[in-house]
C-alpha atoms as a printed R data frame, in Angstrom:
    type eleno elety resid chain resno       x       y       z
1   ATOM     1    CA   MET     A     1  91.730 112.924 124.091
2   ATOM     2    CA   LYS     A     2  90.979 110.878 121.023
3   ATOM     3    CA   LYS     A     3  94.249 111.976 119.462
4   ATOM     4    CA   ILE     A     4  96.243 111.126 122.572
5   ATOM     5    CA   PHE     A     5  94.461 107.773 122.891
6   ATOM     6    CA   ILE     A     6  95.343 106.714 119.354
7   ATOM     7    CA   ILE     A     7  98.990 107.675 119.821
8   ATOM     8    CA   ILE     A     8  99.218 105.778 123.109
9   ATOM     9    CA   ILE     A     9  97.616 102.660 121.629
10  ATOM    10    CA   SER     A    10  99.987 102.813 118.677
11  ATOM    11    CA   LEU     A    11 103.034 103.153 120.904
12  ATOM    12    CA   ILE     A    12 101.923 100.280 123.133
13  ATOM    13    CA   THR     A    13 101.264  98.065 120.113
14  ATOM    14    CA   GLY     A    14 104.659  98.897 118.683
15  ATOM    15    CA   THR     A    15 106.415  98.212 121.969
16  ATOM    16    CA   LEU     A    16 104.729  94.830 122.391
17  ATOM    17    CA   LEU     A    17 105.464  93.786 118.835
18  ATOM    18    CA   SER     A    18 109.055  94.977 119.107
19  ATOM    19    CA   GLY     A    19 109.530  92.946 122.263
20  ATOM    20    CA   ARG     A    20 108.148  89.846 120.564
21  ATOM    21    CA   LEU     A    21 110.437  90.320 117.593
22  ATOM    22    CA   GLN     A    22 113.400  90.772 119.923
23  ATOM    23    CA   ALA     A    23 112.658  87.450 121.569
24  ATOM    24    CA   GLN     A    24 112.519  85.804 118.168
25  ATOM    25    CA   ASP     A    25 115.798  87.451 117.169
26  ATOM    26    CA   GLN     A    26 117.567  85.539 119.935
27  ATOM    27    CA   GLN     A    27 116.877  82.393 117.929
28  ATOM    28    CA   LYS     A    28 116.637  83.723 114.379
29  ATOM    29    CA   LEU     A    29 119.438  86.315 114.223
30  ATOM    30    CA   ALA     A    30 120.911  86.304 110.694
31  ATOM    31    CA   GLN     A    31 118.744  83.321 109.767
32  ATOM    32    CA   SER     A    32 116.134  84.903 107.500
33  ATOM    33    CA   GLY     A    33 115.871  83.879 103.868
34  ATOM    34    CA   MET     A    34 114.627  85.471 100.658
35  ATOM    35    CA   LYS     A    35 116.568  88.616 101.542
36  ATOM    36    CA   PHE     A    36 115.524  90.214  98.269
37  ATOM    37    CA   MET     A    37 112.235  91.028 100.010
38  ATOM    38    CA   SER     A    38 114.000  93.560 102.240
39  ATOM    39    CA   ALA     A    39 115.690  95.475  99.414
40  ATOM    40    CA   THR     A    40 114.888  99.171  99.025
41  ATOM    41    CA   LEU     A    41 113.844  99.666  95.407
42  ATOM    42    CA   ASP     A    42 112.471 103.198  95.133
43  ATOM    43    CA   ALA     A    43 114.970 105.994  94.456
44  ATOM    44    CA   ARG     A    44 113.147 108.545  96.611
45  ATOM    45    CA   THR     A    45 112.934 106.104  99.510
46  ATOM    46    CA   ALA     A    46 116.649 105.368  99.246
47  ATOM    47    CA   GLY     A    47 117.535 109.048  98.865
48  ATOM    48    CA   LEU     A    48 115.799 109.750 102.169
49  ATOM    49    CA   GLY     A    49 117.817 107.061 103.922
50  ATOM    50    CA   GLU     A    50 114.739 104.793 103.933
51  ATOM    51    CA   ALA     A    51 113.141 107.088 106.548
52  ATOM    52    CA   VAL     A    52 109.800 107.255 104.734
53  ATOM    53    CA   THR     A    53 107.435 105.361 107.031
54  ATOM    54    CA   ALA     A    54 105.656 108.572 108.089
55  ATOM    55    CA   LEU     A    55 105.509 110.196 104.644
56  ATOM    56    CA   ASP     A    56 102.662 110.293 102.158
57  ATOM    57    CA   GLY     A    57 103.929 108.888  98.881
58  ATOM    58    CA   ASN     A    58 103.192 107.527  95.446
59  ATOM    59    CA   ALA     A    59 102.698 103.917  94.352
60  ATOM    60    CA   ALA     A    60 106.346 103.038  95.075
61  ATOM    61    CA   PHE     A    61 105.716 103.633  98.786
62  ATOM    62    CA   LEU     A    62 103.622 100.458  98.859
63  ATOM    63    CA   PHE     A    63 106.941  98.659  99.352
64  ATOM    64    CA   ALA     A    64 107.594 100.667 102.542
65  ATOM    65    CA   ASN     A    65 104.249 101.438 104.192
66  ATOM    66    CA   PRO     A    66 100.989 100.615 102.380
67  ATOM    67    CA   SER     A    67  99.084 103.283 104.334
68  ATOM    68    CA   SER     A    68 101.241 105.981 102.688
69  ATOM    69    CA   VAL     A    69  99.051 105.987  99.562
70  ATOM    70    CA   ALA     A    70  95.716 106.312 101.364
71  ATOM    71    CA   ARG     A    71  95.329 110.007 100.526
72  ATOM    72    CA   GLN     A    72  96.131 109.739  96.828
73  ATOM    73    CA   GLU     A    73  94.391 112.530  94.918
74  ATOM    74    CA   ASN     A    74  94.870 111.320  91.344
75  ATOM    75    CA   LEU     A    75  92.862 108.483  89.873
76  ATOM    76    CA   VAL     A    76  95.954 106.493  88.893
77  ATOM    77    CA   ASN     A    77  99.602 106.580  89.883
78  ATOM    78    CA   ALA     A    78 102.153 104.276  88.273
79  ATOM    79    CA   THR     A    79 105.839 103.865  89.055
80  ATOM    80    CA   ALA     A    80 108.508 101.700  87.432
81  ATOM    81    CA   GLY     A    81 112.201 101.531  88.133
82  ATOM    82    CA   SER     A    82 115.404  99.541  88.353
83  ATOM    83    CA   MET     A    83 118.276  99.077  90.763
84  ATOM    84    CA   THR     A    84 121.792  97.800  90.177
85  ATOM    85    CA   TRP     A    85 122.624  96.039  93.417
86  ATOM    86    CA   ILE     A    86 125.987  94.798  94.637
87  ATOM    87    CA   ALA     A    87 127.549  91.828  92.796
88  ATOM    88    CA   ASP     A    88 125.760  92.909  89.587
89  ATOM    89    CA   ILE     A    89 122.388  91.769  90.909
90  ATOM    90    CA   LYS     A    90 119.646  93.608  89.041
91  ATOM    91    CA   TYR     A    91 116.200  94.509  90.333
92  ATOM    92    CA   ILE     A    92 113.291  95.813  88.304
93  ATOM    93    CA   TYR     A    93 109.953  96.725  89.802
94  ATOM    94    CA   GLY     A    94 106.620  98.336  89.127
95  ATOM    95    CA   ALA     A    95 103.707  99.585  91.211
96  ATOM    96    CA   VAL     A    96 100.281 100.967  90.357
97  ATOM    97    CA   THR     A    97  97.652 102.518  92.616
98  ATOM    98    CA   PHE     A    98  94.014 103.289  91.835
99  ATOM    99    CA   ALA     A    99  91.839 105.717  93.792
100 ATOM   100    CA   PRO     A   100  88.285 105.393  92.407
101 ATOM   101    CA   SER     A   101  85.725 108.028  93.391
102 ATOM   102    CA   GLY     A   102  88.456 110.310  94.652
103 ATOM   103    CA   GLY     A   103  89.606 107.729  97.173
104 ATOM   104    CA   ASP     A   104  86.254 107.564  98.971
105 ATOM   105    CA   TRP     A   105  86.358 103.788  98.643
106 ATOM   106    CA   GLY     A   106  90.036 103.564  99.460
107 ATOM   107    CA   VAL     A   107  93.102 103.045  97.295
108 ATOM   108    CA   ILE     A   108  93.920  99.746  95.588
109 ATOM   109    CA   GLY     A   109  97.508  98.910  94.691
110 ATOM   110    CA   ILE     A   110  99.433  96.299  92.725
111 ATOM   111    CA   THR     A   111 103.179  95.676  93.032
112 ATOM   112    CA   ALA     A   112 105.635  93.485  91.138
113 ATOM   113    CA   MET     A   113 109.360  92.871  91.503
114 ATOM   114    CA   ASN     A   114 111.877  90.682  89.670
115 ATOM   115    CA   VAL     A   115 115.470  89.889  90.639
116 ATOM   116    CA   ASP     A   116 118.123  88.715  88.163
117 ATOM   117    CA   TYR     A   117 121.176  87.201  89.873
118 ATOM   118    CA   GLY     A   118 123.035  86.526  86.635
119 ATOM   119    CA   ASP     A   119 124.637  83.302  85.384
120 ATOM   120    CA   PHE     A   120 126.578  80.902  87.597
121 ATOM   121    CA   ILE     A   121 128.727  77.912  86.642
122 ATOM   122    CA   GLU     A   122 127.314  74.632  87.931
123 ATOM   123    CA   THR     A   123 129.834  72.088  89.224
124 ATOM   124    CA   ILE     A   124 129.891  68.805  91.126
125 ATOM   125    CA   SER     A   125 132.769  67.189  92.960
126 ATOM   126    CA   SER     A   126 134.823  64.615  91.052
127 ATOM   127    CA   SER     A   127 137.870  62.397  91.465
128 ATOM   128    CA   ASN     A   128 139.588  63.933  88.418
129 ATOM   129    CA   THR     A   129 142.666  66.130  88.680
130 ATOM   130    CA   GLU     A   130 140.599  69.324  88.956
131 ATOM   131    CA   GLY     A   131 138.415  67.887  91.696
132 ATOM   132    CA   PHE     A   132 135.198  68.943  89.977
133 ATOM   133    CA   VAL     A   133 133.237  68.712  86.734
134 ATOM   134    CA   GLU     A   134 131.441  71.619  85.093
135 ATOM   135    CA   LEU     A   135 127.840  70.938  84.100
136 ATOM   136    CA   GLY     A   136 127.098  74.227  82.410
137 ATOM   137    CA   THR     A   137 125.439  77.329  83.809
138 ATOM   138    CA   PHE     A   138 122.312  78.090  85.797
139 ATOM   139    CA   ARG     A   139 120.474  81.345  86.450
140 ATOM   140    CA   PRO     A   140 118.777  81.883  89.830
141 ATOM   141    CA   TYR     A   141 115.908  84.336  90.031
142 ATOM   142    CA   ALA     A   142 113.360  85.750  92.437
143 ATOM   143    CA   LEU     A   143 110.068  87.565  92.114
144 ATOM   144    CA   SER     A   144 107.294  89.051  94.168
145 ATOM   145    CA   LEU     A   145 103.697  90.014  93.368
146 ATOM   146    CA   GLY     A   146 101.414  91.913  95.706
147 ATOM   147    CA   VAL     A   147  97.971  93.431  96.126
148 ATOM   148    CA   SER     A   148  97.406  96.312  98.544
149 ATOM   149    CA   TYR     A   149  94.563  98.320 100.005
150 ATOM   150    CA   ALA     A   150  94.722 101.591 101.934
151 ATOM   151    CA   LYS     A   151  92.036 103.816 103.394
152 ATOM   152    CA   ALA     A   152  92.013 107.146 105.198
153 ATOM   153    CA   LEU     A   153  89.507 106.614 108.001
154 ATOM   154    CA   ASN     A   154  89.347 110.346 108.690
155 ATOM   155    CA   ASP     A   155  91.465 113.436 108.106
156 ATOM   156    CA   LYS     A   156  94.146 112.106 110.473
157 ATOM   157    CA   LEU     A   157  94.335 108.307 110.527
158 ATOM   158    CA   ALA     A   158  95.094 106.086 107.535
159 ATOM   159    CA   LEU     A   159  95.517 102.309 107.469
160 ATOM   160    CA   GLY     A   160  96.904  99.988 104.817
161 ATOM   161    CA   GLY     A   161  97.849  96.395 104.146
162 ATOM   162    CA   SER     A   162  99.407  94.208 101.460
163 ATOM   163    CA   ILE     A   163  99.235  90.528 100.552
164 ATOM   164    CA   LYS     A   164 102.315  89.333  98.672
165 ATOM   165    CA   TYR     A   165 103.521  86.160  97.014
166 ATOM   166    CA   ALA     A   166 107.297  85.722  97.028
167 ATOM   167    CA   LYS     A   167 109.135  83.091  95.007
168 ATOM   168    CA   GLN     A   168 112.824  82.279  94.744
169 ATOM   169    CA   SER     A   169 114.599  79.743  92.538
170 ATOM   170    CA   LEU     A   170 118.155  78.681  93.347
171 ATOM   171    CA   GLY     A   171 118.337  76.433  90.298
172 ATOM   172    CA   ALA     A   172 118.468  72.658  89.967
173 ATOM   173    CA   ALA     A   173 121.089  70.642  91.837
174 ATOM   174    CA   VAL     A   174 122.407  67.137  91.198
175 ATOM   175    CA   THR     A   175 121.087  64.717  93.798
176 ATOM   176    CA   SER     A   176 122.351  61.414  92.362
177 ATOM   177    CA   ILE     A   177 123.971  59.790  89.338
178 ATOM   178    CA   ASN     A   178 122.306  57.006  87.360
179 ATOM   179    CA   ALA     A   179 124.117  53.840  86.297
180 ATOM   180    CA   ASP     A   180 124.442  55.189  82.760
181 ATOM   181    CA   GLY     A   181 126.212  58.300  84.060
182 ATOM   182    CA   SER     A   182 123.263  60.658  83.663
183 ATOM   183    CA   TYR     A   183 122.429  63.077  86.450
184 ATOM   184    CA   VAL     A   184 119.299  63.229  88.561
185 ATOM   185    CA   LYS     A   185 118.475  66.816  89.489
186 ATOM   186    CA   SER     A   186 116.108  68.444  91.919
187 ATOM   187    CA   ASP     A   187 114.749  71.972  91.590
188 ATOM   188    CA   HIS     A   188 115.275  74.273  94.559
189 ATOM   189    CA   VAL     A   189 112.269  76.568  94.240
190 ATOM   190    CA   ARG     A   190 110.089  77.894  97.019
191 ATOM   191    CA   GLY     A   191 107.143  80.235  97.216
192 ATOM   192    CA   VAL     A   192 105.530  81.783 100.287
193 ATOM   193    CA   MET     A   193 102.792  84.258 101.142
194 ATOM   194    CA   ALA     A   194 103.708  87.374 103.122
195 ATOM   195    CA   PHE     A   195 101.866  90.333 104.585
196 ATOM   196    CA   ASP     A   196 102.586  94.015 105.209
197 ATOM   197    CA   PHE     A   197 100.655  96.317 107.534
198 ATOM   198    CA   GLY     A   198 100.900 100.018 108.235
199 ATOM   199    CA   LEU     A   199  99.271 103.072 109.728
200 ATOM   200    CA   LEU     A   200  99.958 106.765 109.252
201 ATOM   201    CA   TYR     A   201  98.649 109.337 111.714
202 ATOM   202    CA   ARG     A   202  98.576 113.111 111.279
203 ATOM   203    CA   THR     A   203  99.007 114.426 114.809
204 ATOM   204    CA   GLY     A   204  97.405 117.802 114.160
205 ATOM   205    CA   PHE     A   205 100.529 119.677 115.258
206 ATOM   206    CA   ARG     A   206 101.488 121.499 112.086
207 ATOM   207    CA   SER     A   207 102.743 118.846 109.616
208 ATOM   208    CA   LEU     A   208 103.982 116.301 112.171
209 ATOM   209    CA   ASN     A   209 103.186 112.708 111.159
210 ATOM   210    CA   PHE     A   210 103.593 109.485 113.113
211 ATOM   211    CA   ALA     A   211 103.559 106.050 111.493
212 ATOM   212    CA   MET     A   212 104.240 102.360 112.025
213 ATOM   213    CA   SER     A   213 104.687  99.468 109.630
214 ATOM   214    CA   VAL     A   214 105.331  95.737 109.702
215 ATOM   215    CA   LYS     A   215 106.848  94.208 106.585
216 ATOM   216    CA   ASN     A   216 107.264  90.583 105.436
217 ATOM   217    CA   PHE     A   217 105.182  88.828 108.078
218 ATOM   218    CA   SER     A   218 105.001  85.175 106.993
219 ATOM   219    CA   GLN     A   219 105.160  81.565 108.024
220 ATOM   220    CA   GLU     A   220 108.381  79.576 107.959
221 ATOM   221    CA   THR     A   221 109.485  77.767 104.824
222 ATOM   222    CA   ARG     A   222 112.541  75.808 103.694
223 ATOM   223    CA   PHE     A   223 114.430  74.658 100.639
224 ATOM   224    CA   GLU     A   224 115.795  71.381 102.016
225 ATOM   225    CA   LYS     A   225 116.399  70.814 105.735
226 ATOM   226    CA   GLU     A   226 116.474  74.063 107.704
227 ATOM   227    CA   ASN     A   227 113.422  76.259 108.147
228 ATOM   228    CA   PHE     A   228 113.723  79.997 107.686
229 ATOM   229    CA   GLN     A   229 111.495  83.046 107.774
230 ATOM   230    CA   LEU     A   230 111.361  86.113 105.581
231 ATOM   231    CA   PRO     A   231 113.222  89.272 106.728
232 ATOM   232    CA   LEU     A   232 110.529  90.607 109.053
233 ATOM   233    CA   THR     A   233 110.933  94.335 109.710
234 ATOM   234    CA   PHE     A   234 109.143  96.618 112.166
235 ATOM   235    CA   ARG     A   235 109.367 100.417 111.792
236 ATOM   236    CA   MET     A   236 108.201 103.456 113.704
237 ATOM   237    CA   GLY     A   237 108.657 106.856 112.106
238 ATOM   238    CA   LEU     A   238 108.123 110.591 112.391
239 ATOM   239    CA   SER     A   239 108.143 113.241 109.687
240 ATOM   240    CA   PHE     A   240 107.852 117.022 109.728
241 ATOM   241    CA   ASN     A   241 108.062 119.876 107.237
242 ATOM   242    CA   ALA     A   242 110.538 122.267 108.869
243 ATOM   243    CA   VAL     A   243 109.266 125.178 106.771
244 ATOM   244    CA   ASP     A   244 106.242 125.219 109.097
245 ATOM   245    CA   LEU     A   245 108.499 126.737 111.750
246 ATOM   246    CA   LEU     A   246 109.529 129.654 109.561
247 ATOM   247    CA   GLU     A   247 107.558 132.824 109.079
248 ATOM   248    CA   ASN     A   248 107.345 134.816 105.863
249 ATOM   249    CA   VAL     A   249 108.251 131.752 103.785
250 ATOM   250    CA   ASP     A   250 106.000 130.739 100.905
251 ATOM   251    CA   LYS     A   251 105.187 127.078 101.542
252 ATOM   252    CA   ASN     A   252 104.152 126.674  97.914
253 ATOM   253    CA   MET     A   253 107.700 127.585  96.900
254 ATOM   254    CA   HIS     A   254 109.722 125.758  99.537
255 ATOM   255    CA   SER     A   255 109.469 122.496 101.432
256 ATOM   256    CA   PHE     A   256 112.035 120.937 103.753
257 ATOM   257    CA   LEU     A   257 110.969 117.508 104.981
258 ATOM   258    CA   LEU     A   258 112.743 115.903 107.912
259 ATOM   259    CA   ALA     A   259 112.097 112.248 108.721
260 ATOM   260    CA   VAL     A   260 113.408 109.647 111.129
261 ATOM   261    CA   ASP     A   261 112.649 105.929 111.446
262 ATOM   262    CA   ALA     A   262 113.481 103.495 114.226
263 ATOM   263    CA   VAL     A   263 113.907 100.066 112.634
264 ATOM   264    CA   HIS     A   264 113.835  96.615 114.208
265 ATOM   265    CA   ASN     A   265 115.066  93.937 111.795
266 ATOM   266    CA   ARG     A   266 114.817  90.202 112.331
267 ATOM   267    CA   ASP     A   267 118.370  89.603 111.143
268 ATOM   268    CA   PHE     A   268 120.244  92.829 111.927
269 ATOM   269    CA   PRO     A   269 120.671  95.085 114.989
270 ATOM   270    CA   GLU     A   270 118.257  97.947 115.552
271 ATOM   271    CA   GLN     A   271 118.834 100.885 113.225
272 ATOM   272    CA   VAL     A   272 118.009 104.573 113.028
273 ATOM   273    CA   ASN     A   273 117.344 106.020 109.583
274 ATOM   274    CA   ILE     A   274 117.399 109.784 109.042
275 ATOM   275    CA   GLY     A   275 116.334 111.596 105.887
276 ATOM   276    CA   ALA     A   276 115.942 115.131 104.572
277 ATOM   277    CA   GLU     A   277 114.371 116.455 101.372
278 ATOM   278    CA   TYR     A   278 114.360 120.035 100.119
279 ATOM   279    CA   THR     A   279 111.873 120.784  97.332
280 ATOM   280    CA   PHE     A   280 111.726 124.004  95.324
281 ATOM   281    CA   MET     A   281 108.487 125.052  93.629
282 ATOM   282    CA   ASN     A   282 107.168 121.507  94.057
283 ATOM   283    CA   THR     A   283 109.390 120.586  91.102
284 ATOM   284    CA   ILE     A   284 113.019 119.918  92.033
285 ATOM   285    CA   SER     A   285 113.998 117.887  95.105
286 ATOM   286    CA   LEU     A   286 117.389 117.284  96.697
287 ATOM   287    CA   ARG     A   287 117.676 114.448  99.194
288 ATOM   288    CA   ALA     A   288 120.106 113.019 101.707
289 ATOM   289    CA   GLY     A   289 119.846 110.106 104.108
290 ATOM   290    CA   TYR     A   290 121.888 108.404 106.787
291 ATOM   291    CA   ASN     A   291 121.687 104.934 108.375
292 ATOM   292    CA   THR     A   292 123.269 103.786 111.618
293 ATOM   293    CA   PRO     A   293 124.534 101.254 112.429
294 ATOM   294    CA   ALA     A   294 125.471  99.881 109.017
295 ATOM   295    CA   ASP     A   295 128.104  97.494 107.673
296 ATOM   296    CA   GLU     A   296 129.243  99.048 104.403
297 ATOM   297    CA   ARG     A   297 126.738 101.805 103.678
298 ATOM   298    CA   SER     A   298 126.064 104.925 105.715
299 ATOM   299    CA   TYR     A   299 124.764 107.786 103.591
300 ATOM   300    CA   THR     A   300 122.672 108.119 100.440
301 ATOM   301    CA   LEU     A   301 122.122 111.048  98.090
302 ATOM   302    CA   GLY     A   302 119.239 111.588  95.713
303 ATOM   303    CA   VAL     A   303 117.538 113.985  93.355
304 ATOM   304    CA   GLY     A   304 114.069 114.168  91.875
305 ATOM   305    CA   VAL     A   305 112.288 116.203  89.229
306 ATOM   306    CA   LYS     A   306 108.538 116.314  88.689
307 ATOM   307    CA   GLN     A   307 106.175 118.381  86.606
308 ATOM   308    CA   SER     A   308 102.406 118.664  86.843
309 ATOM   309    CA   TYR     A   309  99.863 119.952  84.368
310 ATOM   310    CA   GLN     A   310  96.268 120.085  85.539
311 ATOM   311    CA   ASN     A   311  95.581 116.515  86.733
312 ATOM   312    CA   TYR     A   312  98.598 114.942  85.032
313 ATOM   313    CA   GLY     A   313 102.057 114.495  86.478
314 ATOM   314    CA   LEU     A   314 105.439 113.062  85.500
315 ATOM   315    CA   GLY     A   315 108.403 112.492  87.792
316 ATOM   316    CA   VAL     A   316 111.914 111.055  87.634
317 ATOM   317    CA   ASP     A   317 113.981 110.102  90.699
318 ATOM   318    CA   TYR     A   318 117.579 108.960  91.149
319 ATOM   319    CA   SER     A   319 119.621 107.900  94.172
320 ATOM   320    CA   TYR     A   320 123.267 107.053  94.803
321 ATOM   321    CA   THR     A   321 124.396 104.812  97.668
322 ATOM   322    CA   PRO     A   322 128.114 104.053  98.210
323 ATOM   323    CA   TYR     A   323 128.708 100.559  99.570
324 ATOM   324    CA   GLY     A   324 132.286 100.548 100.811
325 ATOM   325    CA   ILE     A   325 134.279  97.735  99.212
326 ATOM   326    CA   PHE     A   326 131.414  97.051  96.800
327 ATOM   327    CA   ASP     A   327 130.337  99.099  93.818
328 ATOM   328    CA   ALA     A   328 127.933 101.947  94.480
329 ATOM   329    CA   VAL     A   329 124.220 101.176  94.177
330 ATOM   330    CA   HIS     A   330 122.236 103.224  91.660
331 ATOM   331    CA   ARG     A   331 118.456 103.485  91.595
332 ATOM   332    CA   VAL     A   332 116.270 105.229  89.048
333 ATOM   333    CA   ASN     A   333 112.522 105.278  88.570
334 ATOM   334    CA   VAL     A   334 109.834 107.097  86.616
335 ATOM   335    CA   SER     A   335 106.351 107.868  87.915
336 ATOM   336    CA   VAL     A   336 103.192 108.986  86.136
337 ATOM   337    CA   SER     A   337  99.938 110.230  87.639
338 ATOM   338    CA   LEU     A   338  96.617 110.662  85.837
């Protein structure tokens, strides 16, 4: 009964929140800002089609569902990686989780992300023959810093949350011209606090997991005139190791994870993300994911290699995502556990 009760409460909560977000979408569709906060950074997450809400993971999973790290066994896990996004936008990120006393007091996490948009030519309108004057170049940037906490309340239910600070600079713009011809500029920089929440529930039926997460919950902010909100995202997910259904298969040699997420975005129609990961000898993993509906992307492929020795571990992950008319997106990250 307790198990059924928790599942029912979770489903009701998710339905109510989804309905509220849908009502907001009628007014805020395609109006969110600081879109860098919705980017998928981790290669394993991307390789699984972003269907990782119901999976236990390493420090990088703090970006998806903070409750995913609640059952960390190692004292420390650290992950760092980079992503080459469309239009030559470059992301770098890092995440660290600490599980003192074997996680009895919970797991503490720290995340950081930086976005480099590259150089842009600054211009203002003019009455000359070209119609504009070049003022040089400017370099927009964005960053995010976060602190997380996750705790397994029992052998089935885990909760987690994150507090994040997001900042984006669009550069300085000319607002007026002085009598001597010099320019008066104003910086377009904004920072805002945001919150993530998540739960992960082991149903007790073999390896079936159920999870929910809310990402980028924040107040409205603005650069000049129009208010905007961060790209709020609500997810519900399931995961299952299909090897559990097979007899005479060594589960220490083979693993075949299947995962699916239902996603409600503030600024995009509802999506379904599907992912699969086959792992051999807990060392080599092959991944594939699919998203629908999607504008330019649909599928993602990934691979991972990890090696453990006693309480130490090292892993490398890579993912490839074709983006239609844009260049493919490549992600790579390295993780270490102690």
